[in-house]
N, C-alpha and C positions, 0 to 999 in steps of 0.2 A: 608675599608671593601668592598669586592666585592659584587655587586648586585646579589641577588638571582634571577635566571632566572624563577623561578616558581611563583614569586609574581604576575606576569601578570595573570596567571590562577586563583590564589587565589582571585584576584579582579574581574575577568570576570565571573567565575562560582560560582553558589550557593553551596559553599562547605558544609554548614550546611545541606542543603537539600540533597546533595549527600551522606553525612555521614548517614543520616536517611535512604536513599534508600539502602545503603550497609547493614545497620542493619536489615531492613525489609527483604532483600533477604536472609540473614543468618538465620533469625528466621523462615521464610517460607520454606527454603530449597527446593524451587521449581527448579527442573532441567529442562533446556530447551532441548527439543527433536526436532531436525529438521525434518520437514515433508518431507518424501521421494517423489520422482516423482510418478505420478500415476493419476488416475481419482478420483475426489472428488465432493460430493454434497456440494455446498457452497451458501452463500449469500454475498452480498457486505456489509461489516461492515464499511468501510471507503473509501472515494474517494475525494481527494482534491489536490489542487496545493500547493506545498511547495518549499522551497529552499533546494537544495542538500547541502552536506557538503562543496562543493566548491562554493556555492552561486548561482548555476544555477537553473533555474526553472525546477521542477520535478513533475510529476504526481505520487501520492501515492495511491495505491489500496490495501486494506486488504480484502482478501477472508476468511470468517469464515467458517470452516468445520462444517457441520451439523450432521454428523453421523460417525460411525465407530471408529476405534482405536484412531484417532486423533481428535475426536469430540471436538469442542470449541477452537481448536488451529487455528492460522491464517497462511495463505500463503501470503507473502508480495511481492508486485510487485511495483518496483520503476522505472520510466522511465524518464530520463532527456529529456527535449524537447527544445533543442537549434538548432536542424537541422531538415530539412524537413522530412527525412526518419523516425526520431524518433517520430515526430508528427503523421505521417502516421501509424506507428505501434500502437500507443495508440488509434488513431481514429478507426482503425479496431476493436480493443477490445471493445471500447465504443459502436460502432454500434452493435456488437454482443450481447450486453446486452438487446436489444430490448425494450428500454424505450420509444421510440417515440420522444425523444429529438433530434433535428437536430444537428448532429455532424459536426461542421464547425470551422476551424481555421481562426481567423482574427487578434487577438492580445492576449497577456497574460491576460489582464483584462477581456476580453469577454470570454476567455477560462475558466478562474476561475469561472465566472458566470455560464457558461454552466455546469461545473462539479457540482456546487451547485444545479443547476436545476435537474440534473440527480439524485443526492442523495435525493432531495425533492420528486421527482417522485417515487423513489423506496420506500421511507417511506410511501407514500400514496397508492402505488400499489406494494406490496412486490412480488418479484420474487426470485426464487432459480435457481441455475445453476449446470450443470455438467461441471466442470473445468478439462481440461487435463493439468496437470502441468508436464513439461518436462525439458530436458536440451539439449543444442546443443552439438556438438562434442567438442567445445571449452569451455564447462562448463557454458554457459550462460543459465539462466532460460527462459523457454517459457511458455506462458499462452494462452490457447485456450478454448473458450466457446463452448462446444459440444452440450448441450441441455439447453432449457429454460423452467421453470415450473412456473405456477401461484401458489401462496400459497393459500391453501383453508382454 
């Protein structure tokens, strides 16, 4: 009898949990609407270092939209950081958040700690931002903090 090539995935992935997720999605019938490019008032909902699908280190930022038609939806920003220019791009964004945390690259462990420090600072000193969410000619997403506001 030939080996089933899908056995590997059945063993590796929580298929019972996935089955429940499929059922929940069907019951909730929540449709995903992609947020179009534009200017949005946002807060940082998530900022962390993760592994990409390819196993590379990647910064994950979730911008939660605070008002308008897309209120409570997220704009997702994922930046792999294996090359100098990639770290430079995310460092520029992190500096524009105006948290006062020193944005410095030394290694991945310290970078992860720095991202955690930024999130901790934002929890204690909430800020809101005007985010310009755009696309390049090649279709890559762009993210620029245009304004920073203290939460009253």
